[in-house]
N, C-alpha and C positions, 0 to 999 in steps of 0.2 A: 380623392379623386374629386373634381368639380362636377357640378351638374351641368349636361349639355345645354349650350346656349349659343345663339348667334354671335358670330365674330370671335368667340372664344376657342383658339385653335389648341391650346394645350390643357387635356382634360386631367391629366396625372402628373403629379410632381413629386420629389422626395425633398424631406427636411431633416437635418441632423440636429437633434435636440442638444446634443454635446457643444454645439456652437453657442448656447445661449448661457449667459452667466448666471450663477446662482443667486438668488434674491429672496427676500422674506415671504412669507406666507400671504402677507396683505398685498403684495405687488400684482397689479393686475395682469402683467405679461405683455407679450409681444403679438401684433396682429399676424396671424397665418397667412391669410389670403382675404381679400376683400369681395371674393366671389362664393356663392353659395355652394357648400361642401355635400356631396353625395355620399362618400364612403371613406374611411381612414382605416389603414391596414398597418400593423407593425411589421416591419420588414427584417429588422435585425436588432437584437439588443446588445447594447455596448457595455463597457466595463463602468462601473459607478464611479463618478466624480468625487464622492463622500467618503472614499476608503472602503475597507472591507467590513465584513460582518463577523463579530466575535462569536465563536460557537462553543458550547460544551456538550459533553456526553454524560448522561446520567445512568449509570450502571444499575440503578435500582429499578428502572422502568425500560432501559435499553433504547432511550429516546434522546434526540438532539434538543438544545434549547439554547436561548440566548439569555437566560437569566442569571448565568453564574452557578447553576447547580451541577454538580459533579466535576468531572476532568476536562480541564481546558484543552481544545485542540487547535485553537489558532484563530487567525483572521482569514476569512474567505472572502473571495470575490470572483466574478466571472466565471471561467471553466475550472476552478479549483476543485480537487477532489477529496474526498475521505478514504482513507486505506483501512480496509478491516481483514486481520489475520485471525483465524479460528484455531483452537487448539488440536484439530485433528489435520492441520496441514493444508488449509484453503486459504485461498485470498481472493478479495473482488473490491471493487471501488464504487462509491456512491457520490452523488452531488451532497449538498449541504442543506436540502429542504428540511424543516423542522418537522414535517410529517414523516420523514423517514423511520423505519422500525427495523431494529437489528436482533441478530441471533443471540443466545443467551450463553454461547461457549467462546467468546471473544477473548482471544490472548493479547491481541495488540489492535487499538484503533486510534488513527493519528491522522494528520494532514498528510497527504500523498506528497512525497518530494522524488520526482524522477531521478535515477541515478544513485538513489540510497542503497547501500549494500548490506546485506543480512547474512548472517551465518546460522547453519542449521545442523543438528544431529538428529538423525532418525534410524529406525529399525526398518529393514525391508524385509518383510515377512515372506517375501518370495524368494530371495536369496539367501535369507536367514544370517544377514550380517548388518552391522551398523554402518551407516554412511555420514560423512560430512559433506557441506557444500557452502560455497559463497556464491551469492546470485542477488540480481536486482529484479525487479517486479515490473512487467509491463502493465498498462492500463487495461483493466477489462472489468464490464458490469457483470459479467458472468463469473461464476465461482470457478477457480481454477486450483488446481492441486500443485504443490512444490515437493511433495514426497510420493513414494511408490503408490500405484493404486490399488494394491492389494489390500483387502479389507482389514487384514490383522497388521498392516503396517501402521506405525505410529510415530508422532513427533516427540522427540526427547528433550531438546532444547533449543531454544531459538533466541538469538541475541542481536541487537543492533550496533554492540560495541565495533569499532573500526578494525581492532586488532586483538580479538578475543583470544583467550587460552582456556583449555579444558583440560580437567584431570580425570583420567581414565582409571577406574579399579576393576578389578577381574574377579569373575565367579566361577563356580562349577569346578571343573578339574584344573583350572587354570587360577584359582584364587591364591595360589602361593605367589604369583608373580608380583613384582614390584609395580606400584602406580606408575602410569605414564602420563606426561605432560605434552598436549598437543597444541602448538602455536599455529592457528588456523591459517594465518595469511602465509606461513611458509609451507604449509602442508597442501593447499590447493588454491589454484586461481579463482578469479569472478567468473562465473559462467551464466547461462540462462536458467531461469527457475525450472526449466524442463529437464535440464542435466540431471542424471542420477547422482553425480557427486563422485567422492573417492572412498573407498573402503576404509573405515576408521582403524580397524584391526582385524587380525585372524583369529583372535582368542575370544572366548566368551566374556561378555561385558556384565558387570555387575552393577556399576553405577558410572555416570557422567555428571561432573561437577564444573560449572564455569567458574574460574578463580580470577585473581587479579589479572587484567589485560596488559599487554606489552603496550610500552609507550614509545613512539618513535618521533624522532625530530622531524620538523617540518621539512618538505623537499627531500627526503631521504626515499630512494626508490624501494620497492618490496623484493624480497630475495628471490632468485630464479626457484622455481618448483619443479617437482617431478609430477606431471598430470596424469601418468600412463593409464590409471583406472577411470579418469574423469571421462564422461560422455561415451563410455562403451555402449551403454544402452540408455536412452533418453526415456523421459517421461511423457505421458500423453499430454496432447495441448488441452484437450477438453475433458471435463468431468460432469456428471449429471447436474441438472438444474436444482439441486436441493443443498441446503447448507450442510454441508457433510453431517503460561506464566512464563513466562520468559523461561521457567524451568518447569517439566513435567515429569510425572512419575513413570519409572521404568516399568 
């Protein structure tokens, strides 16, 4: 904003710094205006022309850093997000500011990639059955649950493998049953994170073990599935604003 003066008709103007070439620190720079300036306001941040920022997560202090300590999350710029999934079946997204602090029950922390598919097995304490689901995660700064909201429900296993397989062993009065192998992509289609999923089995489960995944040739379509139980009862969209291994204990 220019200071008001006689014969100066245009008191405010915009300038895009992205139009300037990147030069050395000793360069004087360009003249922005020859008139006296009253105020400068940042209207909008653009993407960096110098590339993204490399970010690591240090699980000793649950903080981000740019110094190479901990697990490398990737290169971030602009509106890129970090996805956090906790062991009790919640997820949320954050920016990549180094001042961020994270909960201590993290199962997965990684760069968010929209459209990525996850597969989960969880125990629904309300219905007293195990369920399996394949789902994508919508962007949300607020913690959301992808398992049943019952306080005794628990996440059993979560995987990022494209075509996972699980071996189910049975317990209780069903412990004499042979183990079953579930190929998740054949068992259920990809749904919203709010979908309940499909009942894993009608029998008492003793253990769930992720085994060697299916390898499909590129371009081969997924088989038709019978999703008759899928989405019969959805999960809530919201959960309380508190933070509630790839393999968890049953």
